[in-house]
N, C-alpha and C positions, 0 to 999 in steps of 0.2 A: 446717688443717682438716683431721683425717681423711681416707682416702680414703675408706673405710666411711660416711662421714657424707655425702664429698661425691657419696657413686652414691646414697644415701637419700634423700640433697633432691634430685639429678633426675629418680629412677623415680618420686619424689611431685611433683614437681611437670610432669613426663611425665603421668604418672594423672589428673591433676587439667584438664588443658589439653585431654588425647584426645579427640577424636569431640563437636567445637565446647562441649569447656565441661562440658559431662553429667559425665563423671568426679569435677570438683568436687564437684557434689551429692550425688554419692557416697560420696565421699572425708571428707564437713560430717556425712553418715548416723551415722560408726563410726568415727571417727581412731583410734582406739585398736587398734583390731583389723587398722584397713589399713598404722599401724605397726612392726608384729608384724609385718606379709605382708612389708616393702618391709625391713625386720633382716633377716630372714632372705635375702630375693633376694641382698640385699648381701654375703653373706653367701656362697653360693654362686655371684656372678658372680665374687668376690676366689677363693673356689678354683679354680673352672675355669680362670683368668687365661688368659680371653680377653678381648682390652678391647673390639672391638667384637660386639654381640650382634644380632639382626635383629627390629622387631619380629612381635607377631602378633596387634597388633589393625588394624585400618585406618585409615592414614592421610588423617585430612580436610584438602580444599583452605588452608583457613585455617591450619593448623600439624602440623608437622613437627618428631618428634622430637628432639632436638640429640642423648641420650641414644642412645637407641633400646633399651630396654632390653627383653626377654623375659619374660615370664610363662607359656611350657613350657618350653622346654626345663631349666630352669634352677630350676623348680618342681618339685617333686614336693608329694604328693598329700596333704599333710599344712599348705598351708602357707592355706590360707583363702582363696585365690582364687577371684572370683565371675565368670567367664565376663562379657565384654561383655557381651553376647545377652540376657542374666537380669538388670543392673544399668542399663543403660539403661532396657530395656523397660519396667524396673516406671517408671525415674524419670518418664517420659511418662504411662503407666498411672496415676501418680500427682496428675500436673497432671490428668489427666481428667476424675478421680474428685472433685476438688475442683473446678475447671467443671462437673462436672453438678449438684453438691450448691447451685452460684451462681445453675442452671439458664439458663447461655449452654450452651445442649446441641450448638451447628452447632461451636464452639468446643472442647467436651470431645469430642466425634469425631473432631477433625480430632489430636488428641491422641493417639487410641485406634490410629486409623489408623496412623501414628509409630510406635504400640510392634509395632503387627503390622508393622512394613516391616521393622524393625529383629527378631519372631519370631514369625513367621505362625503360629504354633501356642501362641500366648500367649490359654487358653479367660478367660479375669479380663475383657481388651478388648472380646471382642465379646461377653462380656455383657454392660460402660459402655454400648458401640456400642445394643446390644438395651434399656437400658433408655434411652439417650437421645431412639433410634428410636419408642419407646412413648410416650415424656411429651410427644413433639414432635408423638403420631396419626398416623405414620407406621407405622402395623402392617407390610403384609409385609414391611417393614425390620428388624423386630422381630424377626420371629418367624424372618429368616429367620439373623439373629446370635448369637439361642439357637438355632440349630440345627446352627451350626455350634460353637458352644460343646461342645453337648452329642454331636456326634463327636468334637471328641478326650478329652474329659470322660464318659462313658455318664451316672456314676453322680456328677453336678457338680446336687447337687438346687438348686440358686439358680439354675440355669439351667433347670429343670424348673418350679422356681414362677413365674418369673418370665414361663418358657411358656404357663403357666396364664390368669396372668395377663392377658395381655394376648388370649387368643383370647375369655376372663371380656368385653374391650371389647367383642371384635369378633360379644361374641353366640353364640359359637361354643361353648355350655355342655357337652358331649357331649366336645369333646377338655381343657377347660378341666379338668376334673372327674378325666379318661385323668390330663396333665399333674401335677396336689395329687398324686394315689395314687402317681404315680410317685413321687415327690418325700418321701412321707413311709415314701414305702415302704424309700429308702436312708436321710433320716434319719426317725425313728416318733418323733425327738424336738425337730423343729423347729414350733414354737410358731401362726408367723406360716400354716405353708400352712392345720394345723387350721380356725385359724383364719378365713380365706380359704373353703373349704372350703365350712367349716359356714356361715359367710353365704351362699351361694349356691345348697343345700340348702337350707335356712331361702327364701330369693326364689324356685327354684323350687316350695316348698311340699312340698318329701323332708325330711318334716323327724324322721323313724324315723334316717335318714340323718346329718342334723345332731346331732342330740342324741349319734347316736356322738360327733359327731368333736370337737364338746363335751366329753365324759365324757373323752374325750384329755386336753385342757385340761386337765384337771380333775385331770387324772394328774401330767397337766405343775409344776399349783403349783397343790395345792391350797385353798389360802388365799383364791383371786383372788374376787373377793366377785363381778366383771359376770361370771365363766362363772358363778356358781353363777345367779347371778340371768336368764341366757341361759337355762342348763339350765329354770329349772323355765317358766318363759314357754314351750318348748318344750316340755315337754310335757304345756302347757295347751291349745294349740294343737294338738299329735295329738289331744288328747281330743273337739275341737273338729270332725276331720277326720274319725271318725268319724262 
């Protein structure tokens, strides 16, 4: 076995085993990309002529790398290396989203919390937790998490949309509409928000505003028959309101 192949195999094994096995999940998601990365790192290690290199990722209690590769000292910006906090937090967040879709909200929240321990500024994990709390009817916790996501990314239209949904459930309609309006200011093509806002205005008897929302939906999808029917209904309701 050549020295280069030995180094590549060791880099690959160490990467897969690191961080309690989460490296294996990341490697399996894109093996070709990581094989190219390991090949470049092996070339740089051979060129450096340094037999031992210190690791830049934290060791776990159950695993200590045998070769100790470095992903910083011998890595130029073109290697495509993904920092540990990015891929590990993404792995936890993905598990949380899957559990959330299965309705296992408590388990999902734990996964989102794990993601945030690795990467505290991960807005997607805050949104995931907020949705879990919303579905569990813990509205104050849901609002708290959506606000944290917005603090990190003020123009996160999904966070504003989700917060509007919670305020609507809490019957705080003014704040719900403010949140929806903020979401469509950021993303004018956000169909779900236009519909949520239109339905809420209709519920409150604000037919003119509801008509405006459904007109935006019609612009986004002129062939939507349900939108056209609702628009016609709203116009009739507005006439009787007078």
